[in-house]
N, C-alpha and C positions, 0 to 999 in steps of 0.2 A: 327202971326196969320196964315200966309201962311204955315209955317211948320206944325202947328197943323192941318190945312186943308188937307195937303198932307198926314199926318199921319192918319187922319180919312179916307181918300180915300183908303189908303193901307189896313187899318184894315177892311174896308167895302169889299174890293176885296177879302181879305183872308177869311172873313166870308162867302161871296157869294160862293167862291170856296169850302169851307168846307160844306156848305149846299147842293150844287150840288153833291158833292162826297157822302155825307150822303144819299141823295135821291137815287142815283144809287146803293149804298150799300144796302139800304132797299129793292129795287127791286130785287137785286141779292139774298138777304137773303130770300125773299119770294119765288123766283124761286128755290133756293136750298132746302127750306123747302118742297115745292110741290114735287120736285124730290125725296127727301128722303121719303116722305109719300108714293109716288107711288112705290118706291123700296121696302119699308116695306110691302106694300100690295102684291106685286108680290112675295116677299120672303115667305109670309104667304101662298099664293096660292100654291107655289111650295112645301112647307112643307106638306100641305094637300094632294097634289098629291103623294108625296113620301110615306106618311102614308097609303094612299089608295093602292098603289102598293105593299107596304110591307104586308098589310093584304091579298091581292090576292096571293102574293108569299107564304105566310105562309099556306094558304089553299091548294095551289098546292103541297107544300112539304108534307103536311099531307096526301093528296090523293096519292102521290107517295109512301109514307111509307106504307100506307094501301095496295096498290097494291103489293109492295115488300113482305109484310107479306103473302098475299094470294099466291103469286108465290112460296114463300118458303115452305108453307104448301103443295102446289101442287107438288113441287119437292120431298118433303119427301114421299108423297103418291106414286108418280111414282117410286121412288127408292125402296120402300117397295114392290110394285107390280112387278117390274122387278126381284127383289130378289126371290119373291115367285114363279114367272114363271120359273126362272132359276132352282130353286130347284125342281119344278114339272117336268121340262124337264129331269133333272138328275134322278128323281125317275122313270119316264116312261121308260127311257133308261135302268135303272137297272132292272126293271120288265121284259123288253123284253130280256135282257141278261139272267136273271134267268129262263125265259121260255125256252130259247134255251138250257141252261145248264141242266135243269130238263128233257127236252126231250131227251138229250143225256146221261142221268143218271150220271151227274157229280155233285153229291150231296155235296161233300166236297168243291169243288170250288164254288158251289152255296151258301153254308153257309158262306164262306169267303166274297163272293161278296155281300151277303145280309147284313152282318155286316158293311162293308165299305159303301155300298149304303145308309144304314139307317143313319149312322153317318153323311155322306156328305149331305144328303137331308135335315135333320132336324137341323143340327148344323152348316152347312156350312163347306167349306174346311178350315182346320186349318193350 
């Protein structure tokens, strides 16, 4: 009878220890679940922030591309204007040289100069 009583006490102690351990495990499981839920919410919030920043970045890139296109058109227009002004300068210079040559009655040289000036002014230097 004493042996059975001791065995019952031992089994009761083991059961009590298991119940205590299970109780603390349940509390830890609840804490872990709460932590995981908070971490998931934080991750979701960070993903939303990243998506928002990505949209802003995309808008900025589109604005920059639009500005680059405008600058490229402006560059082409300026290049064309500079070329036209350069040719106009060459033409004015040629006219002045022709006036000097005609005043000195150098008609042969003036004809040659006129041909060269015409080609350079309107077709550019080859």
